[in-house]
TORSE-623951 format. One record per residue: residue in three letters; x, y, z of N, C-alpha, C in turn. Coordinates in steps of 0.05 Angstrom, whole numbers, plus 5000, padded with zeros to 4 digits. Layout:
N
REC    aa    n.x    n.y    n.z   ca.x   ca.y   ca.z    c.x    c.y    c.z
REC   ALA      X      Y      Z      X      Y      Z      X      Y      Z
...
END
This chain:
102
REC    aa    n.x    n.y    n.z   ca.x   ca.y   ca.z    c.x    c.y    c.z
REC   MET   5942   6956   1691   5936   6928   1688   5947   6912   1712
REC   PHE   5966   6894   1706   5976   6876   1727   6002   6888   1738
REC   HIS   6004   6888   1765   6029   6898   1778   6045   6874   1788
REC   VAL   6071   6878   1789   6088   6856   1798   6083   6849   1827
REC   THR   6074   6867   1843   6070   6862   1871   6046   6845   1877
REC   ASN   6029   6838   1858   6006   6822   1862   6013   6793   1868
REC   THR   5995   6779   1882   6000   6751   1889   5994   6733   1866
REC   PRO   6003   6708   1867   5998   6688   1846   5968   6683   1843
REC   ASN   5953   6684   1864   5924   6680   1863   5911   6702   1846
REC   THR   5921   6727   1850   5911   6749   1835   5918   6746   1806
REC   LEU   5942   6736   1801   5951   6731   1773   5933   6711   1760
REC   ALA   5925   6690   1774   5907   6670   1762   5880   6682   1756
REC   LYS   5870   6698   1774   5844   6712   1770   5846   6730   1746
REC   PHE   5869   6744   1743   5872   6763   1721   5872   6748   1694
REC   VAL   5887   6725   1694   5887   6709   1669   5860   6698   1663
REC   GLN   5846   6688   1683   5819   6677   1679   5800   6699   1669
REC   THR   5801   6723   1681   5784   6745   1672   5791   6752   1644
REC   ARG   5816   6753   1638   5825   6760   1611   5815   6739   1591
REC   ARG   5817   6714   1597   5807   6693   1580   5777   6694   1576
REC   SER   5763   6700   1598   5734   6701   1596   5725   6724   1578
REC   ARG   5739   6747   1580   5733   6769   1563   5739   6762   1534
REC   GLU   5761   6750   1529   5768   6741   1501   5747   6722   1491
REC   TYR   5739   6703   1509   5719   6684   1501   5692   6698   1495
REC   ALA   5685   6717   1512   5660   6732   1507   5662   6748   1481
REC   ARG   5684   6760   1475   5688   6774   1450   5686   6755   1426
REC   ALA   5699   6732   1429   5698   6712   1407   5669   6702   1403
REC   ARG   5655   6697   1425   5627   6688   1423   5610   6710   1410
REC   THR   5615   6735   1418   5599   6757   1407   5605   6760   1377
REC   ALA   5630   6758   1369   5637   6760   1341   5624   6737   1326
REC   TYR   5625   6713   1337   5613   6689   1325   5582   6693   1322
REC   ALA   5570   6704   1342   5541   6708   1341   5534   6729   1320
REC   ILE   5550   6750   1318   5545   6770   1297   5549   6758   1269
REC   ALA   5569   6741   1266   5574   6728   1240   5551   6709   1234
REC   GLU   5541   6695   1253   5518   6677   1249   5493   6693   1241
REC   GLY   5489   6716   1254   5466   6733   1247   5468   6744   1219
REC   ILE   5492   6752   1211   5496   6762   1183   5491   6739   1163
REC   GLU   5502   6716   1169   5498   6693   1151   5468   6686   1149
REC   LEU   5454   6686   1171   5426   6680   1171   5410   6701   1155
REC   ALA   5418   6726   1159   5404   6747   1144   5409   6744   1114
REC   LEU   5433   6736   1106   5439   6733   1078   5425   6709   1066
REC   THR   5424   6687   1081   5412   6663   1070   5382   6664   1070
REC   GLN   5370   6678   1089   5341   6680   1091   5329   6702   1074
REC   SER   5346   6721   1066   5335   6744   1051   5330   6735   1022
REC   GLN   5311   6748   1010   5305   6742   0982   5314   6765   0965
REC   PHE   5337   6761   0952   5347   6783   0936   5330   6786   0911
REC   VAL   5324   6810   0904   5307   6816   0881   5326   6827   0859
REC   THR   5327   6812   0838   5344   6820   0816   5327   6832   0794
REC   VAL   5341   6844   0775   5327   6857   0753   5309   6838   0737
REC   PRO   5318   6814   0731   5300   6795   0717   5275   6788   0733
REC   ILE   5279   6785   0759   5255   6779   0776   5236   6802   0776
REC   LEU   5246   6826   0778   5229   6850   0777   5215   6852   0750
REC   ASP   5230   6846   0729   5218   6847   0702   5195   6826   0699
REC   ALA   5199   6803   0710   5179   6782   0709   5154   6790   0725
REC   ARG   5158   6801   0749   5136   6810   0765   5121   6833   0751
REC   LEU   5135   6851   0739   5123   6874   0725   5107   6863   0701
REC   ALA   5118   6844   0686   5103   6832   0664   5077   6818   0673
REC   GLN   5079   6804   0696   5055   6791   0707   5034   6812   0715
REC   LEU   5043   6833   0728   5024   6854   0736   5012   6868   0711
REC   ARG   5027   6872   0691   5017   6884   0666   4996   6866   0654
REC   ALA   5001   6840   0653   4982   6821   0642   4956   6821   0658
REC   GLU   4959   6821   0685   4935   6821   0702   4919   6847   0698
REC   LEU   4934   6869   0696   4921   6895   0692   4907   6896   0664
REC   GLY   4920   6885   0644   4907   6884   0617   4882   6868   0618
REC   THR   4882   6845   0631   4859   6828   0633   4836   6843   0648
REC   GLU   4843   6857   0669   4823   6872   0684   4811   6895   0668
REC   ILE   4828   6908   0652   4818   6930   0635   4799   6919   0614
REC   GLU   4806   6897   0602   4788   6885   0582   4762   6876   0594
REC   ARG   4763   6865   0618   4738   6857   0631   4721   6882   0637
REC   SER   4733   6904   0646   4719   6928   0651   4707   6940   0625
REC   LYS   4722   6938   0604   4711   6948   0578   4687   6933   0569
REC   SER   4688   6906   0571   4665   6890   0563   4641   6895   0581
REC   GLU   4646   6900   0606   4624   6906   0625   4612   6933   0618
REC   LEU   4628   6952   0611   4619   6979   0603   4602   6978   0578
REC   VAL   4611   6963   0558   4597   6960   0533   4569   6947   0538
REC   ARG   4569   6927   0555   4543   6914   0562   4524   6934   0575
REC   TRP   4533   6950   0594   4516   6970   0607   4506   6991   0587
REC   VAL   4524   7000   0570   4516   7020   0550   4494   7009   0532
REC   PHE   4497   6985   0523   4477   6972   0506   4450   6970   0521
REC   LEU   4451   6961   0546   4426   6959   0562   4413   6986   0566
REC   VAL   4429   7007   0571   4417   7034   0574   4405   7043   0549
REC   MET   4418   7039   0526   4407   7047   0500   4381   7032   0494
REC   LEU   4381   7006   0500   4357   6990   0495   4334   7000   0513
REC   GLY   4340   7006   0538   4319   7017   0556   4310   7044   0546
REC   ASP   4328   7061   0536   4320   7087   0525   4302   7084   0501
REC   VAL   4307   7065   0484   4290   7061   0460   4263   7051   0470
REC   ALA   4262   7033   0489   4237   7023   0499   4220   7045   0512
REC   LEU   4233   7062   0528   4219   7084   0541   4209   7105   0520
REC   SER   4226   7111   0501   4218   7130   0480   4194   7119   0464
REC   THR   4195   7094   0457   4173   7082   0442   4147   7082   0458
REC   GLY   4149   7075   0484   4126   7075   0501   4115   7103   0505
REC   ALA   4132   7123   0509   4124   7151   0512   4111   7161   0487
REC   THR   4122   7155   0464   4110   7163   0438   4083   7151   0434
REC   ALA   4080   7125   0440   4054   7112   0437   4034   7124   0456
REC   LEU   4041   7130   0481   4023   7142   0500   4014   7170   0491
REC   LEU   4033   7186   0481   4026   7213   0472   4007   7211   0448
REC   ASN   4012   7193   0429   3994   7189   0406   3966   7181   0415
REC   TRP   3965   7163   0434   3939   7154   0443   3923   7177   0457
REC   LEU   3938   7193   0473   3925   7216   0486   3916   7237   0466
REC   GLN   3931   7241   0445   3923   7260   0424   3898   7251   0410
REC   HIS   3895   7225   0405   3871   7214   0391   3847   7215   0409
REC   LEU   3850   7216   0435   3827   7218   0453   3813   7245   0451
REC   HIS   3826   7266   0445   3814   7293   0444   3800   7297   0419
END
């Protein structure tokens, strides 16, 4: 470190360097503390009640979507059955007409 044989000017430079290092360390520590504080204040902590509320909302949305899909499926099944009855009736009538022609 510092030797007794150094001049007063060197001693002043040593003290100044030492202070600037301490200042830099203090500023670095302060910057790290500010960063941690910012991270804590800006972060959104997710607690169990918040997760439960989000899960309940997703379940409700999923239930609504499932019910919508069910009603759409019932509608399509009904239309297919109605079309099948119409085709069967038409095919039967055509076959009966063809049989009467002979």
